[in-house]
N, C-alpha and C positions, 0 to 999 in steps of 0.2 A: 403479532408481528416478527417477533425474535425467533419464533419457533420454526418459522420456514426458514430460517438461515441458520439453524443449529449447524455445528461442524465439529467433527472430531480432528482436532488442530494436531497438523504432523503426524497424522496417522499413518501406521505401516502394517502390513504391505499397503503402497499407494492406490488409492481409488484409481477404477479404470478411468474417469472422467479427467484425470489428470495426465493422461496419454493422448485419450481420443479427441479432446478439445481443442489441445494444440496442434493435432494432425489436422483436425477439420480447418484450422486456420492456414496451416502451411500448404495442403495439397490443393486447392483452387488456386493458391498463390501461383504453386510450380508449374500446375497444369497450363495457365494461362501463358506462364512464360515460356514453357516448351513449346506450345504452339508459335508462340511468337519467334522463337529461334529457328522455327522450320519453316518460317515463310509465311505464316498465318497473320501477316500485320493488320492491325485495326487501321481504318482510314482515318478516324478522328481519334482525338484525345479523350480518355476516360478519366482524367485526373481530374482535379480541382483546379479550375481556373478563375481565379479571384473575381469577385463582384461582376460575374457575368452568368446571364441565364444558362445558356449551355454548360457552363461549368459546375452547376448544381449537381450534375450527376456524379460527379466526383466524390461527393459526400460519401457516398456508398460504395462505389468501384474503384478510387484511388489506391487504396492501400494493397489491392490485388495485383496490381502492375509496377513492374519494374524496368528499368531500362539496359541492364546488362548484368552479368554473372555477379560482377563485384557487388553489385547494387543489391542483388537478391539473397547472397549469400552472407553478405554484413547484417541483413534484417533476419535471416533464419534462424540462425541459433540464439540471438537475445530474444526474439520473441518466441520460441519453443521454450527456453529457460524461465523467462520471465511470466508466462501463461500459465506454466506447469507450479511454479511457487505461488502465484495468486489463487489457484484452484487448490493446491493444498491446503493453505492456509486459511482462505475464506469460503472456501465451498462454493455453494451456489451463487452467494454475493457476486462473486467473480463473474459470473454471466451477465448480471446487469451492468457491471463495470466494462466490460468488454463491450457489449453491444451499445450502451449508450455513451461509454467513451468514444468509441467508433463515430457514432454519429455527431457527438459535440465537437470532438476535436476536427472533425471534417467541416463543421459549420463556423468554427473559429478560423480554420485555415482561409475558407472561402472571403471571410470579412478581413482579415489582416495580411492576406498574401501580398506581396510584391507593392508593398506600400509605396505610394506615390513620391514621397520625398527622397526614395532610396532608388527605385525602378522607374524607368521610363514606360516599360511595356510589362503586361501581364504574361505568365508562362504556365506552363502545365504542370500541377505538381502531383508526383505519384511515389509509392512505396510506402511498405509497412512500418517505416521507423517511426511514424505518428503512433502507432499503436504499441512500439515498444517503449517510446517515451511516455506514454499513459501508462503502462504497467509498471515501467519504473517508478514514475512520479508517487502512483495510488501505493505502492508497496511501502515505499519510504516513508512519505507523509503519514500512512496509517498507522504504522509501526509507532511513530513519534508522538502521534495525537493519542491514541489509546494506552500508551506508557506500560504495555505489557512485555517482561523480560524478552520472551521468545520472539515475538514481532520486531521489537526493537533489536535483536541481534541479526535478525534479516534485513532490517533497513542499513545498519553496519555493512553487512556483506554486499547489499546493492551499491551502497556508497565506493566500496573498494573496487567492484568488479566494473562499475558504469560510472563512476564520477567524473571522468573525462568528458561524457555525455552533456555536459554543461556547456561546453563550446559549441556543439551542435546547435546550440540555441542563439548564438551571436552571428549577427550579419556578417556576409563575407564583405561588404563593402566598409565596414568598421576595422577588421581583422581579415585583410587578404591573403595573410598566409595560411588561413584555415580554408582556403578553396582546394578542392581536390577534385581529380577527374573521373566522374563516375558515366562512362559512356557520352562523354562530352556534355555531361548535364552537370550543373551546379547542386551541392546539396540544398535541400528545401528547408532552412533554418526555421522558416515560418510553421512549417508542418511540425517539426519537434517541438517548437515551442506551444504550438496547439496543443499536442499532446502532453505535455508536461503541465500545462494549465488545466486541463480537464481531468488528469490524474489526482491534482492536489485538491480540486474542487469535489470530486467523489470520496477522496479518503476524510474529508471534512463531512460531506454530505452523510454518509454511512458511518460515520463516527460511533455510534452507538448499537450498531449491527454488527453480528460476528463476535469473534474472539475479544475479550475484554482482559483488562488487569484484574487479577483475582484478589477479591477484596476479602481480608482475615474473617473468620467465621464470627468472631467476637464484635467486629464491626459492623456487620451486617443487621438490618433492622429484623426485629421480632427474634432477634437470637436468643436460644434457651438451651443450657447446657446442665443436664440433671445432677452430675456429678460436682460441677463447680457449685450450684447451688446448694448443695448438703454441705461442701467444704465451708462455705459463707456461714450457713447455719450453726456448724460446729464454732467456728471462729467467734461467732457473736455468743454464742453460750458460754465458752470460755471467759471470754471478756466480762461478761454478766457476772458469772461466778467469782471471776476476779474481784470486780467492784464490790460485790456483796463482803467478800473475804477482807477486804481494805476496810470496809466500814464498821467491822465488826471488832477491829484491833482498837485498845485503847492507845492514848498517846505514847505510853512507854514501848509498848509492842512496836509502835509504828517507827519510832526511834532507831529501836535495834535492828529493825526491817530494814529501813535505810541505811544503817551503818554496814550491814553485810552486803548490802547490793554494792555499796562503794567498794568496799575491801575486793570483792569479786571481781570488779572491773578492773580495780589496779593490778 
């Protein structure tokens, strides 16, 4: 299983897939948006409508739709950067995280979106921010769980760049000042939270696949070093000869030998 996910950690020049896959994520998103901007509006919502049968299609399509220029631009650059980093560090494992994370975050959003204790009505949730939160969460938690120095450094960078994203998972009803205008639509904190949960889940699920903390050779199972073995044999032989020599001395010789040792220490 591990051979399937072999990776050249932080290889350079960058593999083509680190450029191609982010483009494959962004191009459909922008094509649909530009069609909408040119009057090709769709009659129905293709986002997630929580706990409704018609809203199930949003599990697949919601990340491809955006409400305005501000919305799509705010998702484009983080999605491009985080997908690039995920592919660079985790190689083909990132495919699984993006694909299954896309589905899982949509399912979670369909379940928890517009909770009745906060919202009287359900709404249409769209935008790729769930995938942005998915990747940010996966990269951060994966680096922490694996305890590999390079991955932990990347996790720190993610915190420095996207640490403020944590507020995007707070309901606006709790902190109304976080409410922003995105073409008259509120931020889907439930989508953000769904992506974050999915990323943390896959970081734990795939913790033993891909780059790992390097174990010193001497701590590895069945480790054998011929040079170290020879040095150990020489040391044991010297100790054996020393013991034989001490046994051959009489009491008077041992007394003078101990005295010379004491004087040399002083």
